[in-house]
Every structure is written in C-alpha cells, then in structure tokens.
MARMIBA-805230 format. One record per residue (C-alpha): x, y, z; residue in three letters. Coordinates in nm, 2 decimals, padded with zeros to 4 digits, always signed. Layout:
<site east="X" north="Y" up="Z" resn="Ala"/>
...
END
This chain:
<site east="-04.04" north="+03.21" up="+01.22" resn="Met"/>
<site east="-03.73" north="+03.40" up="+01.09" resn="Ala"/>
<site east="-03.54" north="+03.38" up="+01.42" resn="Gln"/>
<site east="-03.30" north="+03.09" up="+01.47" resn="Ala"/>
<site east="-03.43" north="+02.79" up="+01.66" resn="Asn"/>
<site east="-03.21" north="+02.75" up="+01.97" resn="Thr"/>
<site east="-03.45" north="+02.53" up="+02.17" resn="Gln"/>
<site east="-03.39" north="+02.15" up="+02.20" resn="Pro"/>
<site east="-03.55" north="+01.92" up="+01.96" resn="Thr"/>
<site east="-03.79" north="+01.63" up="+02.05" resn="Pro"/>
<site east="-03.65" north="+01.30" up="+02.15" resn="Leu"/>
<site east="-03.77" north="+01.14" up="+01.83" resn="Met"/>
<site east="-03.79" north="+01.42" up="+01.57" resn="Pro"/>
<site east="-03.91" north="+01.21" up="+01.27" resn="His"/>
<site east="-04.18" north="+01.02" up="+01.47" resn="Ala"/>
<site east="-04.29" north="+01.35" up="+01.63" resn="Thr"/>
<site east="-04.31" north="+01.52" up="+01.29" resn="Ala"/>
<site east="-04.52" north="+01.23" up="+01.15" resn="Thr"/>
<site east="-04.77" north="+01.26" up="+01.44" resn="Trp"/>
<site east="-04.80" north="+01.64" up="+01.40" resn="Leu"/>
<site east="-04.86" north="+01.60" up="+01.02" resn="Val"/>
<site east="-05.13" north="+01.34" up="+01.08" resn="Asp"/>
<site east="-05.31" north="+01.50" up="+01.38" resn="His"/>
<site east="-05.27" north="+01.88" up="+01.36" resn="Thr"/>
<site east="-05.32" north="+02.16" up="+01.11" resn="Gly"/>
<site east="-04.97" north="+02.31" up="+01.16" resn="Leu"/>
<site east="-04.78" north="+02.42" up="+00.86" resn="Ser"/>
<site east="-04.48" north="+02.23" up="+00.73" resn="Phe"/>
<site east="-04.25" north="+02.52" up="+00.83" resn="Glu"/>
<site east="-04.38" north="+02.51" up="+01.19" resn="Gln"/>
<site east="-04.33" north="+02.14" up="+01.22" resn="Ile"/>
<site east="-03.99" north="+02.15" up="+01.06" resn="Ala"/>
<site east="-03.87" north="+02.43" up="+01.29" resn="Glu"/>
<site east="-04.00" north="+02.25" up="+01.60" resn="Phe"/>
<site east="-03.86" north="+01.91" up="+01.52" resn="Cys"/>
<site east="-03.53" north="+02.04" up="+01.38" resn="Gly"/>
<site east="-03.59" north="+01.90" up="+01.03" resn="Leu"/>
<site east="-03.58" north="+02.03" up="+00.68" resn="His"/>
<site east="-03.91" north="+02.14" up="+00.53" resn="Ile"/>
<site east="-03.87" north="+01.90" up="+00.24" resn="Leu"/>
<site east="-03.85" north="+01.61" up="+00.49" resn="Glu"/>
<site east="-04.17" north="+01.71" up="+00.64" resn="Val"/>
<site east="-04.34" north="+01.75" up="+00.30" resn="Gln"/>
<site east="-04.22" north="+01.40" up="+00.20" resn="Ala"/>
<site east="-04.37" north="+01.25" up="+00.51" resn="Met"/>
<site east="-04.70" north="+01.43" up="+00.43" resn="Ala"/>
<site east="-04.70" north="+01.30" up="+00.08" resn="Asp"/>
<site east="-04.60" north="+00.95" up="+00.19" resn="Asp"/>
<site east="-04.28" north="+00.97" up="-00.02" resn="Leu"/>
<site east="-04.03" north="+00.93" up="+00.26" resn="Ala"/>
<site east="-03.79" north="+00.63" up="+00.22" resn="Gly"/>
<site east="-03.86" north="+00.52" up="+00.58" resn="Ser"/>
<site east="-04.20" north="+00.48" up="+00.74" resn="Lys"/>
<site east="-04.21" north="+00.62" up="+01.09" resn="Tyr"/>
<site east="-04.47" north="+00.55" up="+01.36" resn="Thr"/>
<site east="-04.61" north="+00.87" up="+01.50" resn="Gly"/>
<site east="-04.51" north="+00.97" up="+01.85" resn="Arg"/>
<site east="-04.74" north="+01.20" up="+02.05" resn="Asp"/>
<site east="-04.54" north="+01.50" up="+02.19" resn="Pro"/>
<site east="-04.84" north="+01.60" up="+02.41" resn="Val"/>
<site east="-04.83" north="+01.27" up="+02.59" resn="His"/>
<site east="-04.46" north="+01.29" up="+02.62" resn="Ala"/>
<site east="-04.49" north="+01.64" up="+02.78" resn="Gly"/>
<site east="-04.28" north="+01.81" up="+02.50" resn="Glu"/>
<site east="-04.58" north="+02.01" up="+02.37" resn="Leu"/>
<site east="-04.92" north="+02.13" up="+02.50" resn="Thr"/>
<site east="-05.25" north="+02.15" up="+02.33" resn="Leu"/>
<site east="-05.27" north="+02.52" up="+02.39" resn="Gln"/>
<site east="-04.93" north="+02.56" up="+02.20" resn="Glu"/>
<site east="-05.07" north="+02.36" up="+01.91" resn="Ile"/>
<site east="-05.38" north="+02.57" up="+01.90" resn="Glu"/>
<site east="-05.17" north="+02.89" up="+01.89" resn="Leu"/>
<site east="-04.97" north="+02.75" up="+01.61" resn="Gly"/>
<site east="-05.28" north="+02.65" up="+01.41" resn="Gln"/>
<site east="-05.42" north="+03.00" up="+01.45" resn="Ala"/>
<site east="-05.11" north="+03.18" up="+01.34" resn="Asp"/>
<site east="-04.88" north="+03.03" up="+01.07" resn="Glu"/>
<site east="-04.60" north="+03.26" up="+01.17" resn="Thr"/>
<site east="-04.60" north="+03.14" up="+01.53" resn="Tyr"/>
<site east="-04.31" north="+02.94" up="+01.65" resn="Ser"/>
<site east="-04.39" north="+02.64" up="+01.87" resn="Leu"/>
<site east="-04.22" north="+02.64" up="+02.21" resn="Lys"/>
<site east="-04.09" north="+02.33" up="+02.38" resn="Met"/>
<site east="-04.29" north="+02.27" up="+02.71" resn="His"/>
<site east="-04.05" north="+02.02" up="+02.86" resn="Lys"/>
<site east="-03.71" north="+01.93" up="+02.71" resn="Ala"/>
<site east="-03.65" north="+01.55" up="+02.68" resn="Pro"/>
<site east="-03.42" north="+01.39" up="+02.92" resn="Val"/>
<site east="-03.09" north="+01.29" up="+02.76" resn="Glu"/>
<site east="-03.04" north="+00.91" up="+02.77" resn="Val"/>
<site east="-02.71" north="+00.83" up="+02.91" resn="Thr"/>
<site east="-02.56" north="+00.48" up="+02.92" resn="Arg"/>
<site east="-02.49" north="+00.33" up="+03.26" resn="Thr"/>
<site east="-02.14" north="+00.21" up="+03.34" resn="Lys"/>
<site east="-02.05" north="-00.15" up="+03.25" resn="Gly"/>
<site east="-01.89" north="-00.35" up="+02.97" resn="Pro"/>
<site east="-01.88" north="-00.18" up="+02.63" resn="Arg"/>
<site east="-02.16" north="-00.27" up="+02.39" resn="Tyr"/>
<site east="-02.07" north="-00.53" up="+02.13" resn="Thr"/>
<site east="-02.30" north="-00.60" up="+01.83" resn="Pro"/>
<site east="-02.47" north="-00.94" up="+01.84" resn="Val"/>
<site east="-02.30" north="-01.05" up="+01.52" resn="Ser"/>
<site east="-01.95" north="-01.01" up="+01.69" resn="Lys"/>
<site east="-02.02" north="-01.14" up="+02.03" resn="Arg"/>
<site east="-01.92" north="-01.49" up="+01.93" resn="Gln"/>
<site east="-01.57" north="-01.36" up="+01.85" resn="Asp"/>
<site east="-01.51" north="-01.23" up="+02.20" resn="Lys"/>
<site east="-01.34" north="-01.54" up="+02.33" resn="Pro"/>
<site east="-01.10" north="-01.54" up="+02.04" resn="Asp"/>
<site east="-01.00" north="-01.18" up="+02.11" resn="Gly"/>
<site east="-00.97" north="-01.25" up="+02.49" resn="Ile"/>
<site east="-00.74" north="-01.55" up="+02.42" resn="Ala"/>
<site east="-00.52" north="-01.33" up="+02.19" resn="Trp"/>
<site east="-00.48" north="-01.06" up="+02.45" resn="Val"/>
<site east="-00.40" north="-01.31" up="+02.72" resn="Leu"/>
<site east="-00.14" north="-01.48" up="+02.51" resn="Arg"/>
<site east="+00.03" north="-01.17" up="+02.36" resn="Asn"/>
<site east="-00.01" north="-00.92" up="+02.65" resn="His"/>
<site east="-00.02" north="-01.10" up="+02.98" resn="Pro"/>
<site east="+00.05" north="-00.77" up="+03.16" resn="Glu"/>
<site east="-00.30" north="-00.64" up="+03.09" resn="Ile"/>
<site east="-00.53" north="-00.68" up="+03.39" resn="Ser"/>
<site east="-00.87" north="-00.85" up="+03.37" resn="Asp"/>
<site east="-01.04" north="-00.52" up="+03.43" resn="Ala"/>
<site east="-00.87" north="-00.36" up="+03.13" resn="Gln"/>
<site east="-00.95" north="-00.66" up="+02.91" resn="Ile"/>
<site east="-01.32" north="-00.65" up="+03.02" resn="Gly"/>
<site east="-01.34" north="-00.28" up="+02.94" resn="Lys"/>
<site east="-01.15" north="-00.31" up="+02.61" resn="Leu"/>
<site east="-01.35" north="-00.60" up="+02.46" resn="Ile"/>
<site east="-01.67" north="-00.58" up="+02.67" resn="Gly"/>
<site east="-01.67" north="-00.90" up="+02.87" resn="Thr"/>
<site east="-01.68" north="-01.02" up="+03.23" resn="Thr"/>
<site east="-01.40" north="-01.14" up="+03.46" resn="Arg"/>
<site east="-01.56" north="-01.48" up="+03.48" resn="Asn"/>
<site east="-01.52" north="-01.53" up="+03.11" resn="Thr"/>
<site east="-01.16" north="-01.41" up="+03.11" resn="Ile"/>
<site east="-01.08" north="-01.64" up="+03.40" resn="Gly"/>
<site east="-01.24" north="-01.94" up="+03.23" resn="Ala"/>
<site east="-01.04" north="-01.88" up="+02.92" resn="Ile"/>
<site east="-00.71" north="-01.83" up="+03.11" resn="Arg"/>
<site east="-00.77" north="-02.15" up="+03.31" resn="Glu"/>
<site east="-00.89" north="-02.33" up="+03.00" resn="Arg"/>
<site east="-01.22" north="-02.42" up="+03.17" resn="Thr"/>
<site east="-01.44" north="-02.24" up="+02.92" resn="His"/>
<site east="-01.72" north="-02.45" up="+02.78" resn="Trp"/>
<site east="-01.60" north="-02.39" up="+02.42" resn="Asn"/>
<site east="-01.23" north="-02.39" up="+02.48" resn="Ile"/>
<site east="-01.17" north="-02.65" up="+02.21" resn="Gln"/>
<site east="-01.29" north="-02.41" up="+01.94" resn="Asn"/>
<site east="-01.13" north="-02.09" up="+02.07" resn="Ile"/>
<site east="-00.85" north="-01.96" up="+01.85" resn="Gln"/>
<site east="-00.65" north="-01.65" up="+01.95" resn="Pro"/>
<site east="-00.73" north="-01.37" up="+01.70" resn="Lys"/>
<site east="-00.64" north="-01.00" up="+01.70" resn="Asp"/>
<site east="-00.94" north="-00.81" up="+01.85" resn="Pro"/>
<site east="-00.87" north="-00.52" up="+01.61" resn="Val"/>
<site east="-00.91" north="-00.75" up="+01.32" resn="Thr"/>
<site east="-01.23" north="-00.89" up="+01.47" resn="Leu"/>
<site east="-01.37" north="-00.54" up="+01.51" resn="Gly"/>
<site east="-01.40" north="-00.57" up="+01.89" resn="Leu"/>
<site east="-01.19" north="-00.25" up="+01.95" resn="Cys"/>
<site east="-00.98" north="+00.00" up="+01.76" resn="Ser"/>
<site east="-00.60" north="-00.01" up="+01.72" resn="Gln"/>
<site east="-00.57" north="+00.31" up="+01.91" resn="Arg"/>
<site east="-00.76" north="+00.17" up="+02.21" resn="Glu"/>
<site east="-00.55" north="-00.14" up="+02.21" resn="Leu"/>
<site east="-00.23" north="+00.05" up="+02.20" resn="Asp"/>
<site east="-00.34" north="+00.28" up="+02.48" resn="Ala"/>
<site east="-00.43" north="-00.02" up="+02.70" resn="Val"/>
<site east="-00.10" north="-00.19" up="+02.62" resn="Val"/>
<site east="+00.10" north="+00.12" up="+02.70" resn="Ala"/>
<site east="-00.08" north="+00.18" up="+03.02" resn="Lys"/>
<site east="-00.03" north="-00.18" up="+03.14" resn="Ala"/>
<site east="+00.34" north="-00.18" up="+03.04" resn="Ala"/>
<site east="+00.39" north="+00.14" up="+03.23" resn="Lys"/>
<site east="+00.22" north="-00.01" up="+03.54" resn="Arg"/>
<site east="+00.43" north="-00.32" up="+03.51" resn="Ala"/>
<site east="+00.75" north="-00.13" up="+03.46" resn="Gly"/>
<site east="+00.81" north="-00.25" up="+03.11" resn="Ile"/>
<site east="+00.98" north="+00.02" up="+02.90" resn="Thr"/>
<site east="+01.10" north="-00.02" up="+02.55" resn="Glu"/>
<site east="+01.38" north="+00.20" up="+02.43" resn="Glu"/>
<site east="+01.33" north="+00.31" up="+02.08" resn="Val"/>
<site east="+01.66" north="+00.35" up="+01.90" resn="Glu"/>
<site east="+01.68" north="+00.63" up="+01.64" resn="Pro"/>
<site east="+01.66" north="+00.51" up="+01.29" resn="Val"/>
<site east="+01.97" north="+00.61" up="+01.09" resn="Glu"/>
<site east="+01.94" north="+00.72" up="+00.74" resn="Asn"/>
<site east="+01.56" north="+00.73" up="+00.76" resn="Ala"/>
<site east="+01.39" north="+00.78" up="+00.44" resn="Asp"/>
<site east="+01.21" north="+01.12" up="+00.47" resn="Ser"/>
<site east="+01.04" north="+01.10" up="+00.13" resn="Arg"/>
<site east="+00.67" north="+01.10" up="+00.09" resn="Ser"/>
<site east="+00.47" north="+00.80" up="-00.01" resn="Asp"/>
<site east="+00.41" north="+00.95" up="-00.35" resn="Lys"/>
<site east="+00.78" north="+01.00" up="-00.42" resn="Asp"/>
<site east="+00.85" north="+00.64" up="-00.30" resn="Lys"/>
<site east="+00.59" north="+00.51" up="-00.53" resn="Leu"/>
<site east="+00.72" north="+00.70" up="-00.83" resn="Ile"/>
<site east="+01.08" north="+00.58" up="-00.76" resn="Asp"/>
<site east="+00.95" north="+00.22" up="-00.74" resn="Glu"/>
<site east="+00.76" north="+00.25" up="-01.07" resn="Leu"/>
<site east="+01.07" north="+00.40" up="-01.24" resn="Arg"/>
<site east="+01.30" north="+00.13" up="-01.11" resn="Ala"/>
<site east="+01.05" north="-00.14" up="-01.22" resn="Glu"/>
<site east="+01.03" north="+00.02" up="-01.57" resn="Arg"/>
<site east="+01.41" north="+00.04" up="-01.60" resn="Glu"/>
<site east="+01.44" north="-00.33" up="-01.49" resn="Ala"/>
<site east="+01.18" north="-00.43" up="-01.75" resn="Asn"/>
<site east="+01.36" north="-00.24" up="-02.03" resn="Val"/>
<site east="+01.69" north="-00.40" up="-01.93" resn="Lys"/>
<site east="+01.54" north="-00.75" up="-01.92" resn="Ala"/>
<site east="+01.39" north="-00.70" up="-02.26" resn="Ala"/>
<site east="+01.72" north="-00.58" up="-02.41" resn="Ala"/>
<site east="+01.90" north="-00.88" up="-02.25" resn="Gln"/>
<site east="+01.64" north="-01.12" up="-02.39" resn="Ala"/>
<site east="+01.67" north="-00.98" up="-02.74" resn="Ala"/>
<site east="+02.05" north="-01.01" up="-02.72" resn="Gln"/>
<site east="+02.03" north="-01.37" up="-02.61" resn="Glu"/>
<site east="+01.78" north="-01.45" up="-02.88" resn="Ala"/>
<site east="+02.01" north="-01.29" up="-03.14" resn="Glu"/>
<site east="+02.31" north="-01.49" up="-03.01" resn="Ala"/>
<site east="+02.11" north="-01.81" up="-03.02" resn="Glu"/>
<site east="+02.00" north="-01.74" up="-03.38" resn="Ala"/>
<site east="+02.36" north="-01.68" up="-03.48" resn="Trp"/>
<site east="+02.48" north="-02.00" up="-03.31" resn="Leu"/>
<site east="+02.21" north="-02.19" up="-03.49" resn="Ala"/>
<site east="+02.31" north="-02.05" up="-03.82" resn="Ala"/>
<site east="+02.68" north="-02.13" up="-03.75" resn="Lys"/>
<site east="+02.59" north="-02.49" up="-03.68" resn="Arg"/>
<site east="+02.40" north="-02.52" up="-04.00" resn="Glu"/>
<site east="+02.69" north="-02.36" up="-04.20" resn="Ala"/>
<site east="+02.93" north="-02.60" up="-04.04" resn="Glu"/>
<site east="+02.72" north="-02.89" up="-04.14" resn="Glu"/>
<site east="+02.67" north="-02.77" up="-04.50" resn="Ser"/>
<site east="+03.03" north="-02.64" up="-04.54" resn="Gly"/>
<site east="+02.93" north="-02.29" up="-04.63" resn="Ala"/>
<site east="+03.11" north="-01.97" up="-04.53" resn="Asp"/>
<site east="+02.99" north="-01.78" up="-04.22" resn="Leu"/>
<site east="+02.94" north="-01.40" up="-04.18" resn="Ile"/>
<site east="+03.06" north="-01.26" up="-03.85" resn="Asp"/>
<site east="+02.77" north="-01.04" up="-03.72" resn="Pro"/>
<site east="+03.02" north="-00.80" up="-03.55" resn="Glu"/>
<site east="+03.28" north="-00.75" up="-03.82" resn="Ser"/>
<site east="+03.06" north="-00.81" up="-04.13" resn="Gly"/>
<site east="+03.34" north="-01.02" up="-04.30" resn="Phe"/>
<site east="+03.32" north="-01.37" up="-04.42" resn="Val"/>
<site east="+03.48" north="-01.61" up="-04.17" resn="Ala"/>
<site east="+03.64" north="-01.91" up="-04.34" resn="Ser"/>
<site east="+03.54" north="-02.25" up="-04.23" resn="Asn"/>
<site east="+03.85" north="-02.43" up="-04.10" resn="Pro"/>
<site east="+03.70" north="-02.77" up="-04.16" resn="Glu"/>
<site east="+03.61" north="-02.69" up="-04.52" resn="Ala"/>
<site east="+03.96" north="-02.61" up="-04.65" resn="Glu"/>
<site east="+04.27" north="-02.70" up="-04.45" resn="Pro"/>
<site east="+04.54" north="-02.44" up="-04.46" resn="Ala"/>
<site east="+04.86" north="-02.50" up="-04.64" resn="Ala"/>
<site east="+05.17" north="-02.57" up="-04.43" resn="Glu"/>
<site east="+05.44" north="-02.31" up="-04.44" resn="Pro"/>
<site east="+05.76" north="-02.40" up="-04.62" resn="Gly"/>
<site east="+05.60" north="-02.66" up="-04.85" resn="Ala"/>
<site east="+05.74" north="-02.68" up="-05.21" resn="Pro"/>
<site east="+05.52" north="-02.52" up="-05.48" resn="Ala"/>
<site east="+05.37" north="-02.74" up="-05.74" resn="Glu"/>
<site east="+05.52" north="-02.73" up="-06.09" resn="Asp"/>
<site east="+05.31" north="-02.51" up="-06.32" resn="Ala"/>
<site east="+05.40" north="-02.70" up="-06.64" resn="Ala"/>
<site east="+05.45" north="-03.07" up="-06.72" resn="Val"/>
<site east="+05.73" north="-03.18" up="-06.94" resn="Asp"/>
<site east="+05.54" north="-03.36" up="-07.21" resn="Ala"/>
<site east="+05.75" north="-03.26" up="-07.52" resn="Asp"/>
<site east="+05.80" north="-03.62" up="-07.63" resn="Val"/>
<site east="+05.73" north="-03.73" up="-07.98" resn="Asp"/>
<site east="+05.42" north="-03.94" up="-08.01" resn="Gly"/>
<site east="+05.58" north="-04.19" up="-08.24" resn="Asp"/>
<site east="+05.88" north="-04.26" up="-08.03" resn="Glu"/>
<site east="+05.87" north="-04.55" up="-07.80" resn="Thr"/>
<site east="+06.09" north="-04.63" up="-07.51" resn="Pro"/>
<site east="+06.40" north="-04.83" up="-07.61" resn="Lys"/>
<site east="+06.52" north="-05.14" up="-07.45" resn="Glu"/>
<site east="+06.86" north="-05.15" up="-07.29" resn="Asp"/>
<site east="+07.14" north="-05.21" up="-07.55" resn="Gly"/>
<site east="+06.95" north="-05.08" up="-07.85" resn="Glu"/>
<site east="+07.05" north="-04.77" up="-08.05" resn="Thr"/>
<site east="+06.81" north="-04.55" up="-08.23" resn="Pro"/>
<site east="+06.78" north="-04.59" up="-08.60" resn="Ala"/>
<site east="+06.90" north="-04.32" up="-08.82" resn="Glu"/>
END
C-alpha cells in the first residue's frame, strides 16, 4: 500500500469506486488507490455525503478487475489491487470540430463573417475552424441558405466558435498560400513603458487637469463676483475697491473731474456794505 500507484485508473473512477463501496468489503484505502481518488472522496461516497450521486459501474463486467483480485484484497487490507485489463482510451474520430448545442445556431453568422472579411480562406479551413460542412458554406456563399434572411455576419471569436489564436493562424496560412504579404513598418518612438506606468501617468495627468480646472473655475467665479459688485456700486454711486491694488477706485460718473486751467472760486464775498444804506438813484448826492 505504501508504494506509488503507477497502473492506469479505471475508465470511470467515481462510478467504479461507488460500485466497490456498495458490493465489496474492500477498505477505503484500497478503493482509493485502485481508482486514483482521495480516501476522503471514497469515504464521502460511503457516507452518502458526496455532492454528486454516481451510478455504480461494475469493474468485473468491464474486465478491469477479477473476482479473485477482489477476494485477495478483502482478505488482506494491505494488498494493492491490480488492474486486469486497462481501459481503451477513447479517441475522437476525424471530422468537424465539436460545437456545443447552445452555440450551433451561431455557426451561419460566423461563416458569413469569415466569407466577407477573409475570402482567401478555403472551405475546408472554414469547416475545420468553425465545425461545419462544405454544403452549409456553399449555401451561405451563394445565398441559398434556408435562413439567409436572418444571417448576420458576426466574429466567430466573439460568438465563442473558435479562439483568436486559431483564427489568426488560419488567416496567416491562407494569406501565405494566396501570396498576400503584409509589410509591417517599424513603429517610431514606440512607448516602451509598462501598462502600470502608463496608467499612473494617465491618473496623474487627469488629477493635474482637475486641479487646473478647479483653480480656473474659482478665478472665474471671483471675477464674476467682482464685476457684480462693480455694477452695484456704479448704480448706487459708491466707491469701488480694486481687488488687486487694495485702493479705492473713484467712480468717474459720481464726481466729474475739474478741467485744468479753470479759475479758482473766490474764497470771500465782498459784503461790507452798511445795512441802512440803500442804493442811490442817478443824480442824487448822499446826505451829510
């Protein structure tokens, strides 16, 4: 039991373990070693605690185990069961690739996309890539398909019918066969920074732009407030305070400036005239 198990496992390990648990007296360790499972999995099957219920598969009927081997294992718990006949590996025959049932209705859309965007790809390559027949490809190309009105070209990679690597390989092979070569020009001043550095630079630039925009908005708001105060002061005739210099700016409309060179007003008025004297008429002389 201590030696490593190098023999092949049964074709259906969980189903075989379930049958051995129900129909033999082998220990959990013996069953786990023979089926290539963990002992806790076998114990969960025995306690009916496994998440999935398996239908037992008879390894004796399948030729993978003999009754004599089972009896030897029941008699000695340290005995390691030996595979009588290894299961035959199931290999898939050649043909179109398998496509899940839920995605088979999307095949015509993928075929139409390939025919429209890569006409250099042969029908055999399309059939192998998407998993379809030449009759279907020909019907879509000639627009004689029974559902041609509802077929819309869609990328087969997006539909999940093939991988991008497989599509690129088929396109490159078909282009090479057709003699189509694309010269790739070297990119000058290519950015060799990593994605992390690029993201950091983008976030820093965005933050600086936000700060600049906020400062500009505050400046515009302050200017608008000052203009509004100026208009109110002009309407009321009050003095304005320049926000930059801090001095009072005189209102030109409130007090007009004096013209240069104008004569100064007399500071005193000649009013030294006796109150009892009255103006004399022409020809009269004052009384003594």
